[in-house]
PDB file of N, CA, C and O in Angstrom:
ATOM      1  N   MET A   1       2.404   3.860  12.569  1.00  0.00           N
ATOM      2  CA  MET A   1       2.986   3.466  11.319  1.00  0.00           C
ATOM      3  C   MET A   1       4.333   4.130  11.099  1.00  0.00           C
ATOM      4  O   MET A   1       5.263   3.516  10.576  1.00  0.00           O
ATOM      5  N   ARG A   2       4.428   5.382  11.502  1.00  0.00           N
ATOM      6  CA  ARG A   2       5.696   6.105  11.304  1.00  0.00           C
ATOM      7  C   ARG A   2       6.840   5.433  12.055  1.00  0.00           C
ATOM      8  O   ARG A   2       7.976   5.439  11.580  1.00  0.00           O
ATOM      9  N   LYS A   3       6.557   4.855  13.216  1.00  0.00           N
ATOM     10  CA  LYS A   3       7.583   4.144  13.974  1.00  0.00           C
ATOM     11  C   LYS A   3       8.123   2.979  13.163  1.00  0.00           C
ATOM     12  O   LYS A   3       9.337   2.807  13.049  1.00  0.00           O
ATOM     13  N   TYR A   4       7.222   2.174  12.596  1.00  0.00           N
ATOM     14  CA  TYR A   4       7.651   1.024  11.796  1.00  0.00           C
ATOM     15  C   TYR A   4       8.355   1.467  10.513  1.00  0.00           C
ATOM     16  O   TYR A   4       9.311   0.825  10.078  1.00  0.00           O
ATOM     17  N   ALA A   5       7.896   2.544   9.916  1.00  0.00           N
ATOM     18  CA  ALA A   5       8.540   3.048   8.703  1.00  0.00           C
ATOM     19  C   ALA A   5       9.976   3.482   8.987  1.00  0.00           C
ATOM     20  O   ALA A   5      10.859   3.301   8.149  1.00  0.00           O
ATOM     21  N   SER A   6      10.208   4.053  10.165  1.00  0.00           N
ATOM     22  CA  SER A   6      11.574   4.460  10.498  1.00  0.00           C
ATOM     23  C   SER A   6      12.452   3.255  10.841  1.00  0.00           C
ATOM     24  O   SER A   6      13.662   3.285  10.618  1.00  0.00           O
ATOM     25  N   GLU A   7      11.848   2.199  11.381  1.00  0.00           N
ATOM     26  CA  GLU A   7      12.597   0.979  11.710  1.00  0.00           C
ATOM     27  C   GLU A   7      12.875   0.123  10.478  1.00  0.00           C
ATOM     28  O   GLU A   7      13.895  -0.565  10.417  1.00  0.00           O
ATOM     29  N   TYR A   8      11.978   0.161   9.500  1.00  0.00           N
ATOM     30  CA  TYR A   8      12.106  -0.671   8.300  1.00  0.00           C
ATOM     31  C   TYR A   8      11.951   0.172   7.033  1.00  0.00           C
ATOM     32  O   TYR A   8      11.001  -0.029   6.276  1.00  0.00           O
ATOM     33  N   PRO A   9      12.860   1.102   6.792  1.00  0.00           N
ATOM     34  CA  PRO A   9      12.699   2.014   5.650  1.00  0.00           C
ATOM     35  C   PRO A   9      12.737   1.314   4.286  1.00  0.00           C
ATOM     36  O   PRO A   9      12.211   1.852   3.311  1.00  0.00           O
ATOM     37  N   ASP A  10      13.341   0.138   4.198  1.00  0.00           N
ATOM     38  CA  ASP A  10      13.373  -0.581   2.920  1.00  0.00           C
ATOM     39  C   ASP A  10      12.053  -1.303   2.648  1.00  0.00           C
ATOM     40  O   ASP A  10      11.776  -1.685   1.511  1.00  0.00           O
ATOM     41  N   LEU A  11      11.241  -1.489   3.686  1.00  0.00           N
ATOM     42  CA  LEU A  11       9.985  -2.225   3.537  1.00  0.00           C
ATOM     43  C   LEU A  11       8.748  -1.338   3.595  1.00  0.00           C
ATOM     44  O   LEU A  11       7.740  -1.633   2.953  1.00  0.00           O
ATOM     45  N   ILE A  12       8.821  -0.248   4.365  1.00  0.00           N
ATOM     46  CA  ILE A  12       7.641   0.576   4.596  1.00  0.00           C
ATOM     47  C   ILE A  12       7.947   2.026   4.255  1.00  0.00           C
ATOM     48  O   ILE A  12       8.923   2.604   4.734  1.00  0.00           O
ATOM     49  N   ARG A  13       7.091   2.601   3.414  1.00  0.00           N
ATOM     50  CA  ARG A  13       7.180   4.029   3.101  1.00  0.00           C
ATOM     51  C   ARG A  13       5.815   4.639   3.324  1.00  0.00           C
ATOM     52  O   ARG A  13       4.799   4.023   3.005  1.00  0.00           O
ATOM     53  N   ILE A  14       5.780   5.828   3.861  1.00  0.00           N
ATOM     54  CA  ILE A  14       4.536   6.555   4.045  1.00  0.00           C
ATOM     55  C   ILE A  14       4.481   7.654   2.991  1.00  0.00           C
ATOM     56  O   ILE A  14       5.397   8.468   2.874  1.00  0.00           O
ATOM     57  N   VAL A  15       3.396   7.662   2.231  1.00  0.00           N
ATOM     58  CA  VAL A  15       3.211   8.652   1.166  1.00  0.00           C
ATOM     59  C   VAL A  15       1.987   9.485   1.533  1.00  0.00           C
ATOM     60  O   VAL A  15       0.882   8.955   1.649  1.00  0.00           O
ATOM     61  N   ASP A  16       2.183  10.772   1.714  1.00  0.00           N
ATOM     62  CA  ASP A  16       1.076  11.674   2.050  1.00  0.00           C
ATOM     63  C   ASP A  16       0.507  12.300   0.786  1.00  0.00           C
ATOM     64  O   ASP A  16       1.220  12.560  -0.183  1.00  0.00           O
ATOM     65  N   GLN A  17      -0.816  12.535   0.828  1.00  0.00           N
ATOM     66  CA  GLN A  17      -1.498  13.173  -0.294  1.00  0.00           C
ATOM     67  C   GLN A  17      -2.743  13.855   0.240  1.00  0.00           C
ATOM     68  O   GLN A  17      -3.399  13.333   1.141  1.00  0.00           O
ATOM     69  N   SER A  18      -3.073  15.006  -0.303  1.00  0.00           N
ATOM     70  CA  SER A  18      -4.310  15.664   0.109  1.00  0.00           C
ATOM     71  C   SER A  18      -5.504  14.808  -0.335  1.00  0.00           C
ATOM     72  O   SER A  18      -5.381  13.993  -1.250  1.00  0.00           O
ATOM     73  N   VAL A  19      -6.624  14.993   0.297  1.00  0.00           N
ATOM     74  CA  VAL A  19      -7.812  14.187   0.009  1.00  0.00           C
ATOM     75  C   VAL A  19      -8.304  14.476  -1.406  1.00  0.00           C
ATOM     76  O   VAL A  19      -8.723  15.589  -1.722  1.00  0.00           O
ATOM     77  N   GLN A  20      -8.242  13.437  -2.255  1.00  0.00           N
ATOM     78  CA  GLN A  20      -8.680  13.571  -3.651  1.00  0.00           C
ATOM     79  C   GLN A  20      -9.508  12.383  -4.092  1.00  0.00           C
ATOM     80  O   GLN A  20      -9.856  12.282  -5.269  1.00  0.00           O
ATOM     81  N   GLY A  21      -9.830  11.487  -3.186  1.00  0.00           N
ATOM     82  CA  GLY A  21     -10.656  10.336  -3.523  1.00  0.00           C
ATOM     83  C   GLY A  21      -9.853   9.054  -3.649  1.00  0.00           C
ATOM     84  O   GLY A  21      -8.625   9.067  -3.738  1.00  0.00           O
ATOM     85  N   VAL A  22     -10.583   7.949  -3.656  1.00  0.00           N
ATOM     86  CA  VAL A  22      -9.965   6.617  -3.686  1.00  0.00           C
ATOM     87  C   VAL A  22      -9.177   6.366  -4.976  1.00  0.00           C
ATOM     88  O   VAL A  22      -8.033   5.919  -4.890  1.00  0.00           O
ATOM     89  N   PRO A  23      -9.722   6.626  -6.151  1.00  0.00           N
ATOM     90  CA  PRO A  23      -8.937   6.361  -7.369  1.00  0.00           C
ATOM     91  C   PRO A  23      -7.617   7.129  -7.414  1.00  0.00           C
ATOM     92  O   PRO A  23      -6.594   6.593  -7.839  1.00  0.00           O
ATOM     93  N   SER A  24      -7.647   8.382  -6.975  1.00  0.00           N
ATOM     94  CA  SER A  24      -6.427   9.186  -6.961  1.00  0.00           C
ATOM     95  C   SER A  24      -5.406   8.612  -5.980  1.00  0.00           C
ATOM     96  O   SER A  24      -4.215   8.555  -6.285  1.00  0.00           O
ATOM     97  N   ALA A  25      -5.870   8.187  -4.804  1.00  0.00           N
ATOM     98  CA  ALA A  25      -4.967   7.595  -3.807  1.00  0.00           C
ATOM     99  C   ALA A  25      -4.364   6.292  -4.331  1.00  0.00           C
ATOM    100  O   ALA A  25      -3.180   6.024  -4.125  1.00  0.00           O
ATOM    101  N   ARG A  26      -5.186   5.480  -5.012  1.00  0.00           N
ATOM    102  CA  ARG A  26      -4.692   4.219  -5.571  1.00  0.00           C
ATOM    103  C   ARG A  26      -3.644   4.499  -6.651  1.00  0.00           C
ATOM    104  O   ARG A  26      -2.595   3.856  -6.673  1.00  0.00           O
ATOM    105  N   ASN A  27      -3.915   5.439  -7.531  1.00  0.00           N
ATOM    106  CA  ASN A  27      -2.955   5.778  -8.594  1.00  0.00           C
ATOM    107  C   ASN A  27      -1.653   6.306  -8.017  1.00  0.00           C
ATOM    108  O   ASN A  27      -0.574   5.970  -8.505  1.00  0.00           O
ATOM    109  N   LYS A  28      -1.747   7.134  -6.977  1.00  0.00           N
ATOM    110  CA  LYS A  28      -0.545   7.665  -6.326  1.00  0.00           C
ATOM    111  C   LYS A  28       0.272   6.530  -5.718  1.00  0.00           C
ATOM    112  O   LYS A  28       1.498   6.518  -5.828  1.00  0.00           O
ATOM    113  N   GLY A  29      -0.398   5.585  -5.084  1.00  0.00           N
ATOM    114  CA  GLY A  29       0.289   4.426  -4.501  1.00  0.00           C
ATOM    115  C   GLY A  29       0.994   3.595  -5.553  1.00  0.00           C
ATOM    116  O   GLY A  29       2.116   3.137  -5.334  1.00  0.00           O
ATOM    117  N   ILE A  30       0.352   3.395  -6.688  1.00  0.00           N
ATOM    118  CA  ILE A  30       0.959   2.632  -7.780  1.00  0.00           C
ATOM    119  C   ILE A  30       2.181   3.377  -8.325  1.00  0.00           C
ATOM    120  O   ILE A  30       3.225   2.770  -8.563  1.00  0.00           O
ATOM    121  N   LEU A  31       2.051   4.683  -8.522  1.00  0.00           N
ATOM    122  CA  LEU A  31       3.180   5.470  -9.031  1.00  0.00           C
ATOM    123  C   LEU A  31       4.360   5.492  -8.056  1.00  0.00           C
ATOM    124  O   LEU A  31       5.513   5.529  -8.485  1.00  0.00           O
ATOM    125  N   GLU A  32       4.086   5.470  -6.762  1.00  0.00           N
ATOM    126  CA  GLU A  32       5.142   5.532  -5.744  1.00  0.00           C
ATOM    127  C   GLU A  32       5.722   4.157  -5.413  1.00  0.00           C
ATOM    128  O   GLU A  32       6.730   4.071  -4.713  1.00  0.00           O
ATOM    129  N   SER A  33       5.110   3.094  -5.899  1.00  0.00           N
ATOM    130  CA  SER A  33       5.561   1.741  -5.548  1.00  0.00           C
ATOM    131  C   SER A  33       6.930   1.446  -6.163  1.00  0.00           C
ATOM    132  O   SER A  33       7.305   2.011  -7.190  1.00  0.00           O
ATOM    133  N   ARG A  34       7.657   0.553  -5.510  1.00  0.00           N
ATOM    134  CA  ARG A  34       8.991   0.187  -5.988  1.00  0.00           C
ATOM    135  C   ARG A  34       9.137  -1.315  -6.180  1.00  0.00           C
ATOM    136  O   ARG A  34      10.220  -1.785  -6.527  1.00  0.00           O
ATOM    137  N   GLY A  35       8.090  -2.064  -5.966  1.00  0.00           N
ATOM    138  CA  GLY A  35       8.172  -3.518  -6.062  1.00  0.00           C
ATOM    139  C   GLY A  35       7.774  -4.024  -7.428  1.00  0.00           C
ATOM    140  O   GLY A  35       7.502  -3.246  -8.343  1.00  0.00           O
ATOM    141  N   HIS A  36       7.743  -5.321  -7.552  1.00  0.00           N
ATOM    142  CA  HIS A  36       7.367  -5.969  -8.817  1.00  0.00           C
ATOM    143  C   HIS A  36       5.874  -6.272  -8.881  1.00  0.00           C
ATOM    144  O   HIS A  36       5.307  -6.399  -9.967  1.00  0.00           O
ATOM    145  N   TYR A  37       5.238  -6.388  -7.716  1.00  0.00           N
ATOM    146  CA  TYR A  37       3.825  -6.770  -7.660  1.00  0.00           C
ATOM    147  C   TYR A  37       3.053  -5.760  -6.834  1.00  0.00           C
ATOM    148  O   TYR A  37       3.599  -5.121  -5.935  1.00  0.00           O
ATOM    149  N   ILE A  38       1.764  -5.626  -7.155  1.00  0.00           N
ATOM    150  CA  ILE A  38       0.865  -4.776  -6.392  1.00  0.00           C
ATOM    151  C   ILE A  38      -0.377  -5.598  -6.085  1.00  0.00           C
ATOM    152  O   ILE A  38      -0.975  -6.183  -6.988  1.00  0.00           O
ATOM    153  N   ALA A  39      -0.766  -5.647  -4.826  1.00  0.00           N
ATOM    154  CA  ALA A  39      -1.967  -6.362  -4.406  1.00  0.00           C
ATOM    155  C   ALA A  39      -2.944  -5.352  -3.828  1.00  0.00           C
ATOM    156  O   ALA A  39      -2.622  -4.654  -2.867  1.00  0.00           O
ATOM    157  N   MET A  40      -4.125  -5.270  -4.404  1.00  0.00           N
ATOM    158  CA  MET A  40      -5.142  -4.338  -3.929  1.00  0.00           C
ATOM    159  C   MET A  40      -5.988  -5.019  -2.854  1.00  0.00           C
ATOM    160  O   MET A  40      -6.272  -6.214  -2.936  1.00  0.00           O
ATOM    161  N   LEU A  41      -6.381  -4.249  -1.855  1.00  0.00           N
ATOM    162  CA  LEU A  41      -7.240  -4.758  -0.795  1.00  0.00           C
ATOM    163  C   LEU A  41      -8.214  -3.648  -0.433  1.00  0.00           C
ATOM    164  O   LEU A  41      -7.812  -2.614   0.101  1.00  0.00           O
ATOM    165  N   GLU A  42      -9.483  -3.857  -0.720  1.00  0.00           N
ATOM    166  CA  GLU A  42     -10.516  -2.858  -0.434  1.00  0.00           C
ATOM    167  C   GLU A  42     -11.052  -3.074   0.975  1.00  0.00           C
ATOM    168  O   GLU A  42     -10.769  -4.091   1.608  1.00  0.00           O
ATOM    169  N   GLY A  43     -11.820  -2.120   1.453  1.00  0.00           N
ATOM    170  CA  GLY A  43     -12.353  -2.170   2.808  1.00  0.00           C
ATOM    171  C   GLY A  43     -13.257  -3.358   3.087  1.00  0.00           C
ATOM    172  O   GLY A  43     -13.368  -3.788   4.235  1.00  0.00           O
ATOM    173  N   ASP A  44     -13.906  -3.898   2.061  1.00  0.00           N
ATOM    174  CA  ASP A  44     -14.796  -5.036   2.277  1.00  0.00           C
ATOM    175  C   ASP A  44     -14.164  -6.360   1.862  1.00  0.00           C
ATOM    176  O   ASP A  44     -14.865  -7.370   1.803  1.00  0.00           O
ATOM    177  N   ASP A  45     -12.872  -6.390   1.573  1.00  0.00           N
ATOM    178  CA  ASP A  45     -12.167  -7.621   1.203  1.00  0.00           C
ATOM    179  C   ASP A  45     -11.621  -8.306   2.451  1.00  0.00           C
ATOM    180  O   ASP A  45     -11.374  -7.670   3.475  1.00  0.00           O
ATOM    181  N   MET A  46     -11.440  -9.626   2.338  1.00  0.00           N
ATOM    182  CA  MET A  46     -10.793 -10.393   3.394  1.00  0.00           C
ATOM    183  C   MET A  46      -9.414 -10.803   2.927  1.00  0.00           C
ATOM    184  O   MET A  46      -9.254 -11.297   1.811  1.00  0.00           O
ATOM    185  N   MET A  47      -8.415 -10.603   3.773  1.00  0.00           N
ATOM    186  CA  MET A  47      -7.040 -10.998   3.451  1.00  0.00           C
ATOM    187  C   MET A  47      -6.798 -12.388   4.037  1.00  0.00           C
ATOM    188  O   MET A  47      -6.415 -12.518   5.199  1.00  0.00           O
ATOM    189  N   LEU A  48      -7.017 -13.401   3.249  1.00  0.00           N
ATOM    190  CA  LEU A  48      -6.810 -14.772   3.706  1.00  0.00           C
ATOM    191  C   LEU A  48      -5.311 -15.086   3.717  1.00  0.00           C
ATOM    192  O   LEU A  48      -4.547 -14.474   2.971  1.00  0.00           O
ATOM    193  N   PRO A  49      -4.891 -16.026   4.547  1.00  0.00           N
ATOM    194  CA  PRO A  49      -3.457 -16.298   4.709  1.00  0.00           C
ATOM    195  C   PRO A  49      -2.709 -16.608   3.407  1.00  0.00           C
ATOM    196  O   PRO A  49      -1.542 -16.237   3.279  1.00  0.00           O
ATOM    197  N   ASN A  50      -3.334 -17.263   2.460  1.00  0.00           N
ATOM    198  CA  ASN A  50      -2.629 -17.650   1.226  1.00  0.00           C
ATOM    199  C   ASN A  50      -3.029 -16.798   0.027  1.00  0.00           C
ATOM    200  O   ASN A  50      -2.803 -17.206  -1.112  1.00  0.00           O
ATOM    201  N   ARG A  51      -3.613 -15.635   0.253  1.00  0.00           N
ATOM    202  CA  ARG A  51      -4.091 -14.799  -0.846  1.00  0.00           C
ATOM    203  C   ARG A  51      -2.980 -14.422  -1.816  1.00  0.00           C
ATOM    204  O   ARG A  51      -3.147 -14.546  -3.029  1.00  0.00           O
ATOM    205  N   LEU A  52      -1.855 -13.968  -1.295  1.00  0.00           N
ATOM    206  CA  LEU A  52      -0.762 -13.542  -2.176  1.00  0.00           C
ATOM    207  C   LEU A  52      -0.041 -14.728  -2.798  1.00  0.00           C
ATOM    208  O   LEU A  52       0.488 -14.629  -3.905  1.00  0.00           O
ATOM    209  N   GLU A  53      -0.022 -15.823  -2.104  1.00  0.00           N
ATOM    210  CA  GLU A  53       0.616 -17.035  -2.625  1.00  0.00           C
ATOM    211  C   GLU A  53      -0.086 -17.528  -3.888  1.00  0.00           C
ATOM    212  O   GLU A  53       0.563 -17.957  -4.842  1.00  0.00           O
ATOM    213  N   LYS A  54      -1.405 -17.463  -3.885  1.00  0.00           N
ATOM    214  CA  LYS A  54      -2.193 -17.925  -5.044  1.00  0.00           C
ATOM    215  C   LYS A  54      -2.025 -16.973  -6.185  1.00  0.00           C
ATOM    216  O   LYS A  54      -2.604 -17.179  -7.252  1.00  0.00           O
TER     217      LYS A  54
END
């Protein structure tokens, strides 16, 4: 991932955080985001091709 983050710094950022649980990681991701939209994807979700389009 670090390779892609260095190649595409405007698209990919890596945010490190000590282990504090899923809700804390999600909140940190939301606070660090820079876009207009946020799409959540849990471990048991399927990312279908048109998910974000809908």
